[in-house]
N, C-alpha and C positions, 0 to 999 in steps of 0.2 A: 205208214209204220205202225204197227200194233206192238207197243212195247210190253213185254212181260214183266210186270212190276215186281223185280226182285229185291224191293227194299224191305226186307223180312226180319227186322230186329232180330236177328241171331236166334231163330226160333227153333226149339226141338219140335219135330214134327213126326206123328205116328205113321206107322207103315200102311194106315188107311188111305192117306194121300196118294191119289193116282191109281188106286185099286180097281180092278175091273168091276163092272156091275155084278152084284150077286155075290161077292167075294165073303167068305164065311171066316176069314182069319180074324183072331182075337187082335187086340190093338196095342202092342208094346211101344213104348216112346221111342221115337227115333229123330235124328237131327237131320234137317234139310231146309232150304229155304221155301218159303210158301210162294207158289207161282200163283199170281192173279190173273186168270183168263176167263172169268165169268163162270167157270164150273160147266155143268151139263146144261146149258141154257136152251130154251125152247127158241126155234127159228124166229118166233114173233118178237123175242127179246134180244136178238142179236144187234140190231141197230141201236138200241139204247145202251147196251154194254159198250159199243164202240165209242158212243158220245161220252160216256162216264170215263172210260179209259183216257180219252184225249183230253178231257178236263182235269185229269189227276197226272197227266204226265209231267207237269212242272212242279208238282208239289211233294213233300216228304211224307211218305206213308209207311206205317210199320205194321206188319201182320204177324199174328201168332196162331198157330193151329190149334183146334180145339182140344186135341190129344194132350198138349201141354197142360191145359187146365184141369184135365182129369187127373193128371199124374201129380202135379204140384199142389193143387188146391181143388178137389172136385167139388166143393161146395160153393165158394167164394171166387167168382171169376176174376175179379178186380185184384185179388192177391197176387195170382199167378201173372196177370197182365203187367202189373206195375213193377215186378222183379225181373221181367224180360224184355220190356220195351222202353227205350230212352225216349224223353219228353214227358213222361208222367212223373208228377212230383210226389214224392214220398214225404209226408208230414211226420214230425215227431209225435209220440203218443199214439200213433195210428199205423204202426208198421207191423203189427203182429198179423197172424192168419185171419182174424176176424174183420179186420178193417180193410181199407183200400181206396183211397181218395181217387177222385177222376178229375184233378186238375191237369191241364195239358198247357204246359209252358207258362200258365198265368197265375197271377196272385191276386187280381182284382176281381175275382168271382168265386162261387163256392163249388165249381165243378162243371165239366163240360156236359152237353146234352148227350143223349144216346139215339142211335139209329138202328133200326132192324132191318135187315135185307135192302140197305140203300135207301129206305123210304126217308120222308122228312123226320127231322130229329125232334125229340120231346124231352123235357125234363120232368122227372117222376118223384113222388113222395118216398123219401128215404126212411131206412130202418132207424129207429131212436133207441137210446138208452144203452146198448150193448149187445154182444153176440154177433152172429154172422150177418154181413150185409152183402149187396150184389148177388142175391140169390134169385133173380127174376127167371132166368132162363136155365134149365137143367144143364150141366156142363157136357153130358153125354150127347146133347142135342146141337152142340155148337160146332159148325164146321170150321169156321174161323172168325177171329176180332180183327178189325183194322182200326188201327189209331191214325185218324186223318188229320195231320197237324197243320197248324197255320189256320187263320181266320176263314171260317167256311161259310159265310151268310149267305152266299148266292146259292149253292147247291143244297144246303141243309136247314137254314133257318135260324130259329132262335137259339141261344145258348151255345154259340159257337165261337166264342172269343179267341181261344187259342187252338181250337179243333174240335173233333167230334169222335165218338167211340161208336164204330159200326160193327154190329154183330151179324154175321151170315148164319142162317139156320140150315141145317141139313135138309136135303130134298129126297123124296121118294124115288126121283128119277134116276138116282145114283145106286138104287138097290132093287134086288129081286127076291122076293119071299124071304125077307130078312128079319130076324128076332134075336135080341142079345140082352144079356143081363149083367150087370156089374155090382159087386158087392164089396165094402170096404169096412173094416174096423180098425180101431186105433187104441192107444194107451190113454188118450184123452177121455176115454168112455163114450166114444161116438160110434155110431152105426149108420152106415149110408147104403141105400139100395137105389140103383137108376136101372131103368129098362127102357128099351127102344123097339120099335116094330116099322117095317118099311116095306113097300112094294110099288110096282108100276106095271102099267099095260100101254098099249098104244094111245088111249084116250086119256087115261087118269093115273094119278100116283098119290101116294099118301105116305106121310111120315109122322110118327107118334113117339112121344118120350114122356117118361114120368120119374120123379126123384123123390126120396123120402129120407131125411135126416133126424135122428134123435141123439141128443146129447146129454147124458146125465153128470154134470160137472160137479155139483155139490160143493161149490166154493172153491174149484181149481180150474179156471182162474177165480179170484176171489170175488168178482162182481157177479158170477154166473152161478145161478142154481141148476138150470136146465133149459134146453132149447129145442125147438122142433120145426123143421123147414120141409115143407111139402109143396108140390107143384108138378105141373106137367104142360105139355103143348102138342098141338096137333097141326099139321101143315098138308093141306089138300091142294092138289092141282087138277084141272081138267082141260084137256085140249079140244076145242070145238073143231079145230082145223090145223093145218099147218101155219095157218096164219093168225090164229086166235087162241089165247090161253088165259083160264081164270085160275086165280090162287087165293085161298084163304088161309090166314094164320091166327090161331088163338092160343094164349098163354095165361094160365093161371099160377099165382105163387102166393103162400101165405106162410109168415114167420111168425113164431110164437116163443120169444125168449122169456124166462123168468129171471130177474136179476135180484140182487141184495141192494137195498138202499134205505140208510136210515133205520138199520136194525129191522127191517122188514122185508119181505119178498114182494116185489112189483111185477104184475103181468103186463106184457107189451104185446099187442097184435098189430101186424102189419100185413095188408094184402093188397094184391095188384092184379087187375085183370087187363089184358091186351088183345085186341082184336084189329085184324087188318084184311082187307079184300082189295084185290087189284085185277084189272083186266088188260092185257097187251094184245095189241092188234096191228099186224103188218099189212099196210095198204098195197105196197109194191116193194121191190128190193130197195128202194131209195126213201120210204117213208113209212113211219110207224107211229103208233100213239100208246099212250098208257094213262088210265084213270084208276084212282083209288081211294080209299077211306080208311081212316085209322080211328079207333076209339080206344081210349086208355083211361082207366080210373084206379087210382091208389089211396088208401086210407091207413092211418096209423093212430091207434089209441092206446094212451096210457093213462088209466084212471087213477094211478097214485100221484100223478101230477096234474090232473084234471087237463090233460092234452088230448084233443081229438083233431086231427089235421089230416088234409086230403088234397090232392091234385087230380084233375082229370082233363084229358086233352080230346079234342075232336077235331079231326083234320081231314079236309077234302081236297085233293090235288090231282093235276093232270098235266101232261106235256105231250108235244107232237115233236117227233124226232125226224132230221132230215138228213141225207147223205147225197153229196154231189161231186162229181168230177169237174172241176173248174177249168182247168187246162191240162196239158199232157203232165205237168210235174206238180200239180196242185190239187188237193181234194178237200172237201169240206164235210165236217159232222157238227151238226148243232141241233138245238132244241129250244122250243118257246113254250111256255105255259103259265100255270098259275096255282095259286094255294089259297085256300080259307082256313084259318085256324081259330078254335075257340078253347081257351084254357079258363077253367075254375080253379080258384084256390079258397080253401076253407081253413080256418085256424080257431080252434078252442071256442067255438060258438060266438066269436066276436067279429071275426072277418068272413065275409063271403064275396070274393072279388072275381069278376069276370073280365077276361082280355080277348078281344076279337080283332084279328089281323087279316088284311088281305094283301096278296103279293102277286106281282107279275115278275116273271123270271125268264132269262134269255140267257143260253150258254153255247159258245161256239169255239171250235177248233179247226184250225188249218193245218194239214198235213203238206209240206213243202219238201218234194223230193222223198228220199227214203229216210231221211235222218232228222229232219226239223219239224217240230210241232210248235205252232203259236197259237195261244188261246185266249179268250176274254169272255167275261160274263157279267150279268147285270140283273139285280134283283131290285125292285121298288116294292116297299111295305109301307102299307098305311095301317095305323094303330088306333084302337078305341078302347077306353077303360070304363069299367063300372065298378066303383068301390064303395063297398057296403060295410060299415062299421056298427055293430050292436043294432041292426036292423034298419039303420038310417043311410041312405045314399049320399055320398061325400061330393062336393063340387068337383068338376073336371080339373085335374091337376097335371094333365100331360103337357110337358114343356114343349114336344113337337109331336105331331101325329104322322110324319112320314119320314122314312129313312131309305137313302140309297146305298145299297151294298153291291160291291163291284170287285172284280179281280182280273188279273192279267199277267201273262208270262210266256216263257219259253222254254223248251228242252231241246237239246241236240246231241245226237249220238255219233261219236267219233269212230273210225275204223278200228281204233285199238280197244275196243270194249269198254269205252269211257263214255259216259252219259253226264252232260253239264245242265244245270237248270237254274232258273231263277224266276221269282213270282212276286207280285204285289196283290194283297187281297184284303178284304175287309169282312167283319163280321158283326153281329149285334147280340145283346142280351137284354131281355126284358127285366130282368132282376126282380121278378114280382114278390120274391121272399122278403123284400125290404119292408113290406106290410106286416107288422107283427114282430120279425126279428129286429127291427128297428123301431119298436114301438109305434106311434102315430106320427113319427117325425116327418114321414113323406107328405102328410096332409097339411103340414104348416106353411102357409102362404109365405112366410117370411125367408123360406129356404128355396132350394132348387125345384122342389116337388118330384115329380116322376119323370126323369130323363132317361132316355133309352141310352144304354151303355153301347157304345161303338168302338170296335177294335180295328187295328190295321196292323198286318204282318208283312214284313220285307224279308225274305229269305233267299238264299243261294246255296247250291249243293252240287256235289259231284259224286257219282257212283263209278268205281272202277271194278270192272270184272276181270276174271281170268278163269282158266279151266279148273274147276272145282271150288270157285268162291268168289267173294267180292267184298269190298268195303265201301261204305256209304259215309259221307261227310256232309253235314249241314249247319249253316250258322243263320241265326234269326234275330230279328227284332220285333217285338209286339208292344204296341201302345194301346191301351185302354182308356178311353175318354168317357167322361160322365159317370165314373164309378160313385156310388153313394157313400158318403161318410157323415156319421152323426156328428152334430155339432150344435150343442146349446138348444137342444129340442127341435132342431130343423135339420134338413138334408143340404149338405154342400157337396158338389160334384168336383171330383179330383181326378187327375191323370194319373195312371200307373204304366211306367215304361220298363220292360224287362227285355234282356237280351241273354242268348246263350248259344253253345255249340252242342252237337250230337255226333256220336259215331256209332255204327253198326259194322260188324264183321261177321264173315262166315268163310269156313275153308274147310273141305274135305281132305284130311291129312293122308289117310289111306282108304282103301275100300270099307275098312270096319271102323275107322275112327274119323269122327267129325268135331269141329269145335266152333263156337260162336261166342261173340262178346257184344257188349254195347256200354257206352259211355255218354254222360250227360254233364255239362258244366255250366252253371249259371254265372253269367260275366257280371251282371248288375241287375238291380231292382231299385226303382225310385219312384216314389209317389209325391206328387206336386199339388199343392192346393191352387185354387183360381187366381190368387194374389201373387203366385209364383213362390210361395214359401215351400222349400223341399222338406219333406216328412220322411224320408229314408224309406223304411218298410213299414212304416205306421200308416195303415190303409182305412180301415172300416170305422174305427172310433178311437177316442183318446186312450191310451193305455194298451190298445191291441197293437201288437207287432207281428208280421209274418216271419216265420222261421224259414230262411232260404238255404237250402241244400247247397253246399259248396261243390261237391262232387258226388255223382252216383255212378256206379260201375257194376258190370255183371259178367259172368262167364258161364258157359254151359259145355259140357263134354258128353259125347255119346260113344259107346264103344260095343260093337257087337262081338262078344267073347266067342259065341259059337252061333250056328244057325238057330239054335233054341233059347240061348241066354243073351240078355242084352243088360248093360250097366250104363248109368248115367249119373252126372253130378250137376249141381247149380249152385253158384255162390253170388252173393250180392254184397256190396260193401258201400256204405256211406260214409264220407270223411267227417260228417257233423254238419251243423247247422249255425248260422249267424243271424241273429235278431239285432237291427240297428233302429232304436226308437227315434221319435221326432227330434230329440235333443242331441242325437249322435252317440248315445251309449250304447255300447255292443255287449250283447249276451250270447256266449258260445255254449251250444250243447254237444254233447259227446257223440263220437262216431259209433256205428253198430254194424254188424254183419248178420248175414243169415246163409247157411249153407244146408242143402239138402243132398242126400245120396239115394239112388233107387236101383232097383233091378227088376227084370222081367223074365220069366221062364215060361215057354210056350212048348210044353212037351208033345202036344198034339195040335192039329190044325185049329179046333175050335175052342181050345182052352188056353188061357193065360193067367199066371199067378205073379202077383206084383208085390213087392216089398219096398219100403222106403223109410229112411230115418229123416224126419223134418226137423230142421234148426238144431243139427247135431251139437253145435258150440254151445247150446242152452241159453242163447240170447234172450234177455228178459227186458232191456231197457229201451230198445229201439228209439234212441236219440231223447229219451225222456229226461235224462239228467243233465242239469246245467253243470259246464266243467268247473271242478273245484268244490262240488257239493255232493252230498250222498242222498241217494233216493232209494227207499226200499221197495224193489221190484220183485220180491219173493212172492208176491201175491199174483203175478202175471204168469201166463202158461208158458212153459219152456220147450224142452226137447219132447218129441211125439214120435212113436213108431207106429207104421201102418202095415197091414197086411190087406191084399184084395185079390179078387178072382173074377174074371171076365169069362163069360161063356157065349158063344154064337151058336144058335140052334140051326 
């Protein structure tokens, strides 16, 4: 059974999805589920795609097409993602168009790791101070983003407590002699240009994209004077034969916001380079292999606060993939491989820390009959630390140097277009930013030192399909153990237990009208100290309390008015937040909404004109205000009107 993962978070999908190679149509936004089938894969990658599909069959995954990002927020991919996918936690103060947290279901971490094209996940240096974040990949270059939920240590590695965000880049294999440009202007005094070019032949293919944003805000919003974001990427593939393919991906991004702070303008510069090379080879129809290397380096400089911070990742990885027909009714897809990872984290010319990890990995999926998949996986990771503070290497403070990550579960398809699934999986998080973020507490031998955060997810779900739609329901519980908490100049490890439910829905009401919706409800969050004392949602230090959203829901509608005109709408609503401190005192934060309306007009095949009203209710608080109090939010950015044009040459 090769299930077409329709768990597509009610995504609006552009007409490009499923277009024939060389299509020159512009890209108005359309609603349809994202069908995950591995795209236009080379024959050497087929077996790897089958193994990955088998391992994902019992998990909850949500996908959003790249066209949604271009229409809802063409600069910040995280903004469109969180308002369209359940499971991503929207935090107060961070709900406007510039932010976009990456917490997936969990509160005992600072955000999920990222993967690109299904390769090992990594954590990167983020934007500081203000302005747009999540700008690494130009949105025009994104084929789709998958929010892979639940602990993902086996498949992706570090930073996978509650899941991982996996971005798929477009491939030149899907285009013939293609060039396109996209231009956007808006009333926030922003101008955005994106370009792409792609082509392929029998042996080679390439895809290239670039993006440049300039915003002249001049104090609207009041924190920003201006910001420029520029970047680009190139993806090149070469087929040595039908059995061997080489790919290289290079990405560069630079963000330069100028912010107002203490009556002065502060310049902040954040830059990131990412490079990856992979080689796939199929030995025969039942055996293939893949080796690859990743190099990523990010730096953020904020001279006004004497900040100079960076994270770099070097990852070497490889796997052997195997497929076997075991009996008449049972087949097997699996892999065995390894990974070596070196992460260097620097902070303000004080910290220079290196983390080196070695891992052995096995993934296994058994297909029983046409309807049942049973899978299981194991990762054994050995850790090494080198902590340097002010030029002096510190004593080894690793509490344990080896962690076992594992997962197992099953999915079953009923004849009534019903799929049921259940899984038990673990993840881990190095949490290396405790060095500096928590001062020198992690070096205090009186505390827990450096314990690896280990997570465990239990979840069950059901997907009910019908002609023209589906609904997907999931219930989960995630426990994070060894989460660091500051306590009297040392680190104590606590447990964070969180549960919730999620729903995704899609239905094509008529040939021209489609609707999708999503819903997330947090059932409970509880932090518990090692002595058994319950701290409610007080997690990282005394006085800090997590803001827990009660309910998050969204709906999208798309209507093809004519063959040339399409209109769409998106609405998000959060019922507010609840903070419960260690003493049981509760603080309620106000609800908020965001509504966008858009239209596209394609008068001829190669041209499309787009119009959008962003945040039409002029929401400015985004959960910032405590109920019963007044917060002046006039300095935040509110309603924005956009016009855009796309042209394919």
